[in-house]
C-alpha atoms as one frame of an Amber mdcrd trajectory, in Angstrom:
protein
   0.000   0.000   0.000   1.269   3.295  -1.014   0.446   6.538   0.553   0.178
   9.463  -1.633   1.677  12.587  -0.388  -0.176  15.731  -1.087   2.024  18.604
  -1.675   0.489  21.851  -0.718   2.388  24.892  -1.406   2.873  27.363   1.455
   0.985  30.115  -0.323  -2.061  27.815  -0.702  -2.144  27.101   3.081  -1.843
  30.799   3.697  -4.783  31.467   1.337  -6.949  28.855   3.086  -6.222  30.403
   6.471  -6.969  33.861   5.143 -10.299  32.728   3.663 -11.337  31.255   7.002
 -10.367  34.456   8.769 -12.264  36.545   6.212 -15.476  34.629   6.941 -15.029
  35.081  10.700 -14.340  38.773  10.240 -17.411  39.197   8.005 -19.635  37.627
  10.648 -18.109  39.791  13.376 -18.605  42.897  11.238 -22.275  42.065  10.625
 -22.816  41.547  14.365 -21.125  44.860  15.146 -23.278  46.635  12.554 -26.426
  45.218  14.151 -25.230  46.247  17.616 -24.313  49.724  16.364 -27.711  50.103
  14.731 -29.504  49.080  17.936 -27.392  51.492  19.975 -28.142  54.336  17.553
 -31.873  53.637  17.817 -31.663  53.545  21.610 -29.698  56.804  21.610 -32.250
  58.449  19.310 -35.154  57.343  21.542 -33.439  58.578  24.686 -32.586  61.912
  23.081 -36.256  62.326  22.137 -37.295  61.420  25.658 -34.789  63.909  27.068
 -36.075  66.670  24.761 -39.661  65.948  25.829 -38.667  66.029  29.500 -36.788
  69.317  29.006 -39.802  70.841  27.238 -42.090  69.702  30.030 -39.658  71.087
  32.608 -39.574  74.450  30.827 -43.358  74.476  30.626 -43.680  73.663  34.330
 -41.143  76.348  35.266 -43.069  78.902  33.239 -46.367  77.872  34.829 -44.746
  77.951  38.267 -43.558  81.512  37.637 -47.063  82.495  36.540 -48.585  80.995
  39.658 -45.952  82.601  41.879 -46.731  86.005  40.377 -50.442  85.392  40.814
 -49.941  84.466  44.486 -47.923  87.621  45.064 -50.663  89.728  43.453 -53.379
  88.009  45.506 -51.387  88.465  48.721 -50.940  92.139  47.957 -54.659  92.500
  47.278 -55.421  90.737  50.548 -53.050  93.037  52.425 -54.686  96.077  50.846
 -58.175  94.816  51.725 -57.276  93.874  55.270 -55.690  97.244  56.093 -58.226
  99.949  56.832 -57.867 102.931  54.564 -57.278 106.419  55.970 -60.436 108.315
  56.740 -62.579 105.159  56.756 -63.819 103.283  59.751 -62.669  99.796  60.554
 -64.902  97.021  59.168 -67.949  96.418  61.322 -67.749  93.661  63.919 -71.002
  92.172  62.585 -69.258  90.786  59.516 -66.694  89.038  61.699 -69.377  87.719
  64.023 -71.437  86.454  61.078 -68.536  84.561  59.548 -67.654  83.237  62.986
 -71.256  82.096  63.456 -71.199  80.292  60.123 -67.952  78.567  61.056 -69.375
  77.564  64.446 -72.438  76.125  62.747 -70.335  74.117  60.275 -68.144  72.873
  63.118 -71.221  71.781  65.077 -72.530  69.879  62.004 -69.192  68.091  61.566
 -69.035  67.156  65.246 -72.585  65.764  65.086 -71.813  63.814  61.913 -68.632
  62.410  63.467 -70.543  61.360  66.613 -73.122  59.538  64.468 -70.382  57.688
  62.575 -68.662  56.665  65.816 -71.998  55.427  67.154 -72.605  53.365  64.027
 -69.136  51.855  64.259 -69.554  50.957  67.925 -72.956  49.356  67.321 -71.653
  47.343  64.376 -73.704  49.027  61.660 -71.092  48.088  59.025 -73.459  47.833
  56.082 -74.826  51.379  56.541 -71.281  52.686  56.672 -70.405  50.815  53.474
 -67.483  49.087  55.140 -68.444  45.479  54.454 -68.224  42.845  57.161 -67.293
  43.294  60.796 -64.111  41.268  60.287 -62.825  43.762  57.731 -63.150  46.669
  60.175 -62.041  45.020  63.381 -58.975  47.278  63.637 -61.171  50.351  63.321
 -63.410  49.067  66.083 -60.476  48.516  68.413 -59.283  52.065  67.758 -62.720
  53.498  68.632 -63.091  51.271  71.678 -59.757  52.453  73.036 -60.858  56.087
  72.887
């Protein structure tokens, strides 16, 4: 049996190695292009998001300045109204008493309403209160019982 010896010239081996490397490099280049494209898209989206956020921030700053100016104007108007003008009498006490009476009446209504709610809670009227079952509100009951 005779073995045949294949003679490959050095330049041919070099060419085969180079072809293999070319294919590997092509694949790597395609992968890098895909990655670069994805990164560019991500960058573009984030830049748009940043621009939107900056526009919103500018808009909010402008609105904040408007509101600040409006508050200053309203405070000045309030100061002018609350200070009695020269030559005029101080505002009558009846106005103060009337507004105080209204506030007292509202306070009395709220106290009465609160007392009714506490009574309903203590007597277990859960359905009327819209709270569901007694088990759901057991913590609330313990808080009211403690007081």
